[in-house]
C-alpha positions, 0 to 999 in steps of 0.5 A: 390628917385631912384636917390637920397640918400635913404639908400645909405651908404657913406663909409668914416672915419669921426667923424660923422661916428664913432658916435653910431646910437642911438646917431645919431637917438636922435640927428635927433628927437631933430633936427626935433623938433627944425625945427618944433618949429622954426618960424622965419628966424633967427632960420632957419639960425641958424639951417642951420649953425648947419646942415652945420657944421655937413655936413662938419664933415661928409667928404660927398660931399655937392653935395650929400646932395643937390641932396637929396633935388633935387630929392624931388623938385615936393614934395617941390613945391607941399607943397609950392602951397598947402600952398598958396592955403589954405591962408597961407602967402608967408613967412610962406610958405617959412619957411615951405619949409625951415623946410622940407629942414632941415629935409630932409638934416639932414636925408640924413646925417643919412643915409650917415653916418650910414649903415643899420645894425647900423640904426636897431641896433639904432632903437632897442636900442630906442625902447628897454625901451618899452619892459618893457610894453611887446612891441615886440621889437625884432620882430619890430627891425628885421622888421625894419632891413628887411625893411631897406635892402629891400627898396634899393633893390626894387629901383634898381629892379624898375630902371631896370624894368623901363629901360627894358620898355623903351628900348621896346618902352614905354614912361612913360612921354607922353601919355594919363592917361590910358597909364600912369596907364598901365605904373605904373602897369607895374612897380608895378606888377613886383616890387611885384613879385620880392619882393615876391620871395626875401621874400621867399628866405630869409624865406627859408634861415632863416628856414634853420638856425632854426630862431625863432622870439620868441628866444632872439638874441645879436648883434656883435655891442653894442651901446657904448657911447663915449665922442663925443656921449655926445658932440653931444646930449648935443649941440643939447639939448642946441640948443633946449633950446635957440630955446624954449626960443626963440619961446615959452618964449620971 
């Protein structure tokens, strides 16, 4: 994950970058449903073609999408062998791997083409209807914004800690189980301390600015729907209808 694509925005001028974040989040949820419903190779191939078309439109190098999947290779192997151990056929295990890979690549598409602030705005717009039932949308959206900005910082700090420990002669790959546990603690504890320090500095800055969670907040950028956004949602819904007819009705 530290060498992957998590929260790494690729700045370029493409059609996918200009689509509003709420539309991209909804499209990703629809794509996840299609991936979970699909159970044959033809559906997986069709979804792969759609995803490939969006990746080309994003103007992000394809090797970055492949690296995001490659960084999760151990998780994919674990999922495959667990399915085999529980008596799942090789065909169904392969379909499961295709589902996970498609979802990971679409998630990478969302992260490459959307900044963290836009993602927070999109999630807050998605959760806004729940405010009718008393759901604290503003607090949750603020927590999402903080987490999206904190996660890449933690990955960068963990990389620095691992490099510093390696330069001191510590080997994370070899050694006994006890040595690996000590190595894990040598990374987690400094990361926890650094995250607490950053949280304290942010809270001090917010207190100086007289920030309050209970106050109403506005955003400079709003979620505006354009014709390309409706095209994207409409195409995803149309494909979802075809997948449901193929898998449920026929």
